[in-house]
C-alpha positions in Angstrom: 102.8 12.7 54.7 102.7 14.5 51.5 101.5 13.0 48.2 104.0 12.8 45.3 102.6 12.3 41.8 104.6 11.7 38.6 103.6 13.1 35.2 105.7 11.8 32.3 105.6 12.8 28.6 107.5 13.8 25.5 108.5 17.4 25.0 105.4 19.2 23.7 102.9 16.6 25.1 101.3 19.2 27.3 102.8 18.5 30.7 103.5 22.1 31.6 100.4 23.4 29.8 98.3 21.2 32.1 98.9 23.7 34.9 96.9 26.4 33.0 93.7 26.2 35.1 95.3 26.8 38.5 94.9 30.2 39.9 98.0 32.4 40.4 98.0 31.7 44.1 96.7 28.1 44.1 100.0 26.4 43.0 103.7 26.8 43.8 106.0 26.3 40.9 109.6 25.0 41.1 110.9 26.0 37.7 114.1 23.9 37.4 115.3 25.3 34.1 113.7 28.8 34.5 111.8 28.3 31.3 108.8 30.6 30.4 105.3 29.1 30.9 103.6 27.8 27.7 100.5 29.9 28.5 99.6 33.4 29.6 99.8 34.1 33.3 102.2 33.5 36.2 102.2 31.9 39.6 102.7 34.1 42.6 104.9 31.5 44.4 107.8 30.4 42.2 111.3 29.2 42.8 113.7 29.1 39.9 116.4 26.6 40.9 117.9 23.2 40.3 119.6 23.1 43.7 118.3 20.3 45.8 118.9 22.0 49.2 117.0 25.1 47.9 114.1 23.0 46.6 113.7 21.0 49.8 113.7 24.2 51.9 111.2 25.8 49.6 108.9 22.8 49.8 108.8 23.2 53.6 108.0 26.9 53.5 105.9 27.5 50.4 102.2 28.3 51.2 100.3 26.2 48.6 98.7 22.8 48.9 99.7 22.0 45.3 103.3 22.1 44.0 104.8 21.4 40.6 108.5 20.6 40.0 109.0 21.2 36.2 111.0 19.7 34.6 112.3 17.4 37.3 114.3 15.3 34.8 116.7 18.3 34.5 117.7 17.9 38.2 119.3 14.7 37.0 120.6 16.0 33.7 122.0 19.2 35.0 123.9 17.5 37.8 125.2 14.9 35.3 126.4 17.6 32.9 128.2 19.6 35.6 130.0 16.4 36.6 130.5 15.0 33.1 134.3 15.1 33.3 134.4 13.0 36.4 135.6 9.4 35.8 134.0 6.5 37.6 130.6 5.5 38.9 130.4 7.7 42.1 128.6 10.5 40.3 125.8 8.1 39.2 125.4 7.0 42.9 125.2 10.7 43.9 122.8 11.7 41.2 120.5 8.8 42.1 120.8 9.5 45.9 120.0 13.2 45.5 116.8 12.5 43.4 115.7 9.7 45.7 116.1 11.9 48.8 114.0 14.7 47.1 111.1 12.3 46.5 111.4 10.9 50.0 111.4 14.4 51.4 107.7 14.7 50.4 106.9 12.3 53.3 107.7 15.2 55.7 105.1 17.5 54.3 101.4 17.7 55.5 99.1 15.0 54.2 97.1 17.3 51.9 100.2 18.8 50.1 100.5 17.2 46.6 103.8 17.6 44.7 103.7 16.9 41.0 107.0 15.8 39.4 106.9 16.6 35.6 109.5 14.8 33.5 110.4 13.6 30.0 110.1 10.0 28.8 112.4 7.4 27.3 111.8 4.0 25.8 113.6 1.0 27.3 114.9 -2.1 25.5 111.6 -3.8 25.9 109.7 -0.9 24.2 108.2 0.4 27.5 107.9 4.2 27.8 109.1 5.3 31.2 110.6 8.3 33.1 113.8 9.4 31.5 116.9 9.3 33.7 120.6 9.7 32.6 121.4 6.2 31.7 121.2 2.5 32.6 123.5 2.9 35.6 121.0 5.2 37.2 118.1 2.9 36.3 119.8 0.1 38.1 119.9 2.1 41.3 116.3 3.1 41.5 113.0 2.6 39.7 111.6 6.1 39.8 108.0 5.0 39.1 108.1 2.6 42.0 108.2 5.6 44.4 104.9 7.0 43.2 101.3 5.6 43.6 100.1 7.7 40.7 101.9 8.1 37.4 100.2 9.8 34.5 101.4 9.8 30.9 100.8 13.0 28.9 99.9 12.0 25.3 98.7 13.7 22.1 96.2 11.6 20.1 94.8 13.2 16.9 95.7 16.6 18.2 93.9 16.0 21.5 96.0 16.4 24.7 95.2 13.9 27.4 96.6 12.0 30.4 96.8 8.2 30.3 95.9 6.8 33.7 96.8 3.1 33.3 99.6 1.3 31.5 99.7 0.5 27.8 103.3 0.0 27.0 104.2 2.6 29.5 104.5 3.0 33.3 101.2 4.9 33.8 99.2 3.8 36.8 96.7 5.1 39.3 94.8 3.8 42.3 91.6 1.8 41.7 88.6 4.1 41.3 90.6 7.4 41.2 89.8 7.9 37.5 86.8 6.4 35.6 88.5 6.6 32.2 91.7 5.4 30.7 92.3 8.8 29.0 91.4 11.9 30.9 91.6 15.6 29.9 95.0 17.3 30.1 94.0 19.3 33.2 96.2 19.1 36.3 93.7 21.2 38.3 91.1 18.5 37.6 93.6 15.7 38.5 94.4 17.6 41.7 90.8 17.8 42.7 90.3 14.1 41.9 93.2 13.1 44.2 91.9 15.4 47.0 88.4 13.9 46.9 89.8 10.3 46.6 92.0 10.6 49.7 89.5 12.7 51.7 91.4 16.0 51.5 88.2 17.6 50.3 84.5 17.0 51.4 82.8 14.2 49.5 79.6 14.7 47.6 77.5 11.5 47.0 75.2 11.0 44.0 71.5 11.1 45.1 70.6 8.3 42.8 73.4 5.7 43.2 75.2 7.0 46.3 78.6 6.8 44.7 81.2 9.6 45.4 81.0 12.3 42.7 84.3 12.7 41.0 85.5 15.2 38.4 84.9 14.0 34.9 85.0 15.2 31.3 86.7 18.4 32.3 84.2 19.4 35.0 85.1 19.8 38.7 83.0 18.2 41.5 81.5 21.6 42.3 80.5 22.2 38.7 78.9 18.8 38.5 77.1 19.2 41.8 75.8 22.8 40.9 74.9 21.8 37.3 73.0 18.6 38.1 71.2 20.3 41.0 70.1 23.1 38.8 69.0 20.8 36.0 67.5 17.9 37.9 67.0 19.1 41.4 69.5 16.8 43.0 73.2 16.0 43.1 74.2 13.4 40.4 77.3 11.7 39.3 78.0 12.0 35.5 76.7 8.5 34.8 73.4 9.2 36.5 73.3 12.7 35.0 73.5 11.2 31.5 70.8 8.7 32.4 68.6 11.6 33.7 69.2 13.5 30.6 68.2 10.5 28.4 65.1 10.0 30.5 64.1 13.6 30.2 64.5 13.5 26.4 62.5 10.3 26.2 59.7 11.9 28.3 59.7 14.9 26.0 59.5 12.8 22.9 56.6 10.6 24.3 54.7 13.7 25.2 
């Protein structure tokens, strides 16, 4: 089954911008509100729609292994606004059901298709930052984050845009060993590669020195790390061993 991933963050925190390193034909974009991209370029495969049936059909026919639904929160908000004059609780049941069915539909996709749901955040009564819905009645129906194994929180710290990978007063989480750092670069292409290596969707490269699986780190892809360390040290190294090899080389140079 396909792999859904949730990316949450305030407006302007870099959620959409994180797509910038994907090639035009590497990612399919479902543009819910038909907003322009916040960087130069375009994606060849794009659907502009907030219609659930159209989105689910597109997910089954689009050609890419990586898909982004941006901003998925407006699937909830747009339906709510269209039905704002309706009295009663049925509309909240319908809104929750439609969004729940969309997330569950990812299960029918091939294993190596990753679908990223980008959405805004809200702060609950306990001060926890979480995915924004359209009110407490919907929150009582489903816990959105509970339907995802990986939830990343787009943040801006001192002007630096990052993804938080584990919880600190928010609902960020990721599988053990997927990321080596709490804060990682705001780069969805790197996140995509990390997930593919972690789940075996891409061939693994093992560090010659410590035999751990080489993962993307510090903005570098696995291929860049493998090529760079092989050129510099004559063998494939993870970033930890590469730093050690660099320190050893400097020490040898100084002693000589």
